C-alpha positions, 0 to 999 in steps of 0.5 A, a space after each residue: 108325320 112322325 114315325 113311330 115303332 122305331 128301335 132305340 139307337 145308340 144316339 138316342 140312348 146317349 141323349 137319355 143319359 146326357 139328359 139324366 146327368 144334367 139333373 143337378 142332384 142326379 148323383 146324390 139322388 142315385 146314391 140315396 135311392 139305390 142305397 136306401 130303396 125308393 120307399 125309405 128315401 121318399 118317406 115323410 117323417 112328419 107322418 108321425 105327427 099327422 097320424 098321432 093315434 089320438 081320437 076324439 071319437 073311439 068305439 070300445 073294441 078289444 083285440 084285433 083278429 088275424 086273417 094270416 095268409 088268406 084273403 078273407 079280409 071282407 069276412 073279417 071286417 064283416 065279422 068285426 061289425 057283428 062281434 062288436 055289436 055282441 060285445 057291446 050288448 053282452 059286455 064281452 070285449 074280446 069276443 070273436 066270431 068264426 070267420 072260417 065258418 063263413 069261409 066254408 060256406 062261401 066255398 060251397 056256394 061259390 062252387 054251386 054258382 060257378 056251375 050255374 054260370 058255366 051252364 048259362 054261358 056254355 054256348 060262348 067260347 072260352 075266350 069270351 070276356 065274361 066266360 074267361 072271367 069265371 074260369 080265371 078264378 072260380 074259387 077266390 078268397 076275396 069278396 064284397 060286403 053283400 057276399 058276406 051278408 048273404 052268407 050270414 043271412 043264410 047260414 048264421 054265425 058261430 063263435 070262433 070257439 065252436 069252429 076255430 081256425 086251422 092250417 088251411 084257413 090260416 093259409 088258404 093257398 093249397 085249398 084254393 089251388 085244389 078247388 080252382 083246378 077241380 072247378 075248372 075241370 068240372 066247368 070244361 066237363 059241363 060245357 062238353 055235356 052241353 055241346 053233346 046235347 045231353 039231357 037236363 037230367 044228365 047235366 043236373 046229375 053231373 053238377 050234383 056229383 061235382 058239388 059233392 066233390 067240392 064239398 068233400 075237398 072243403 070239408 077235408 081241408 077245413 072240417 065240417 062246420 057245426 050245425 049246433 053248438 054251446 055258447 059259453 063265455 065270461 063277460 067283462 064283469 067275470 060272470 059266466 054264461 052258458 047257452 046250450 044247443 044253439 044253431 048258427 041261425 038262432 045265434 045270429 037272430 037272437 044274439 046279434 043286434 043287426 038286421 043286415 037287410 037295413 045296410 047298404 054299400 055306399 061307394 065313391 067310384 067317380 069313373 062312373 056316374 054318381 047318384 046311381 044304384 049299381 049291381 055286380 052280378 058276376 061276383 054274387 056268391 049265393 044263388 037266390 041270395 042277396 045281390 051285390 049293390 052299390 049306391 055311388 055318391 060324392 065322397 063327402 056323402 060317403 064320409 058323412 054317413 060313415 061318421 054318423 054311424 060311428 057317432 052312433 056307436 057302430 063300426 063301419 066296414 069299408 073297402 079300400 086300396 090298402 097297398 097305396 101309401 101304406 106303412 104296415 109296421 107303423 100302421 100309417 095310411 097317408 096320401 103323402 106318406 111317400 113323396 115319390 113326385 118330389 123324390 124323382 122330380 116328376 108329377 105322378 098324381 092322378 085323379 081318383 077316376 083316372 086311377 080306377 079307369 086305368 087299373 092303377 087303383 083297385 078295391 084290394 082290402 076291407 077293414 073296419 072304421 072304429 074311430 075318428 078325430 073330429 076338429 072344427 066339424 071336420 075329420 082329420 084322421 080315422 081309427 082303423 081296425 085291421 085284421 093283420 094281427 097285433 104286431 102291425 100298427 098300434 096293437 093292430 089298429 091303423 091311423 088313416 089320414 083324411 086325405 087317404 080316406 078321400 083318395 083310396 077309400 071306395 066303399 063303406 057299409 052303413 045303415 040306410 037310416 043315415 041316407 037322405 030321403 032322396 038317396 034312399 029313393 035311389 035304392 028302390 030303382 032298378 040298378 045298372 048292371 056292371 060288367 065282371 071287369 068293372 073297377 069295383 069288382 
């Protein structure tokens, strides 16, 4: 039997070096890669041909938004779906909603649900995998579609003019660090109270005081959100409009033509059984609010329902692994953008399921589909609205190849009407609960 765990000796290191120098292009490749960098050496210039930003189907959209130094992409993409509906109905091309408004309430709701989770798991050690997950990042910028929908359904929305971006929403690092530290301290205190068998009255009072502090920190950093506002805008026909004393809930209900209860997250996560409804309770942000659910299907189904919604004139929220095969400046998303396997002469391909199972892949970003190029009934590329400002891509819009969609897109949000009767029936079933560390988390 072979012996493992042996140290590398000089003879073995010489063998490795000799093996390298037997490669016919070793010196040329070393000079090329060390001088230019791996990505530049692996870059395929033909991507410019494949990703020519011309589409047979394009929604009427305006200027892109910019999340700047924050992880609020999920809120920006959700706000894009809502604002495009408003823009289309009221003819206001560059209308923008306040992502900071939803961000504020997410901070408060996350603190509240974190305290509840700490209390519910207080009898477990801190090393417990679920408990560790909650304490690792009690406050986080990132999120899921259903989390955004839960906030909109409870708090409504406001225009960006009523609650504009400020320093701590454009760069959330200091606020996140402060809240994380405070919530962890609070969590330890709650665990201690329970260990000391304090009464429910004492524990509830402690939680209320903690939540008041979290609210104070968030309000100091972001400013309190408006309870009422005036809606003023000039439409694309230059007509002036003004509606006074709207609440955020009124504005959403009366002016945004989207019933979020009719929308579902359709996923392709082949590391788990398909044609199954799943739930991710560990990331839900609103106590008593909307559950995070995924309908896991074949990739061709995900693509079909996304295209159907675009063809009906509505944008599509989608979750993806944006750091894979991406050129930020050019706005390219293409599975063959960087030919690493050819460059190094090694096979680096993995299946989608393998990438998810081994944490090579993750749902790291959310963007918005706003167009597609359909040739002979097949999508060759997609138009993507990002939230990284107008200096990236084509005025902020990216072009995504069909291969990249297949390889690195995991979620789309569509109206249930685009599903088949069989698929809608799955939505009525009890979902399988996923652990906090699932690949879709």
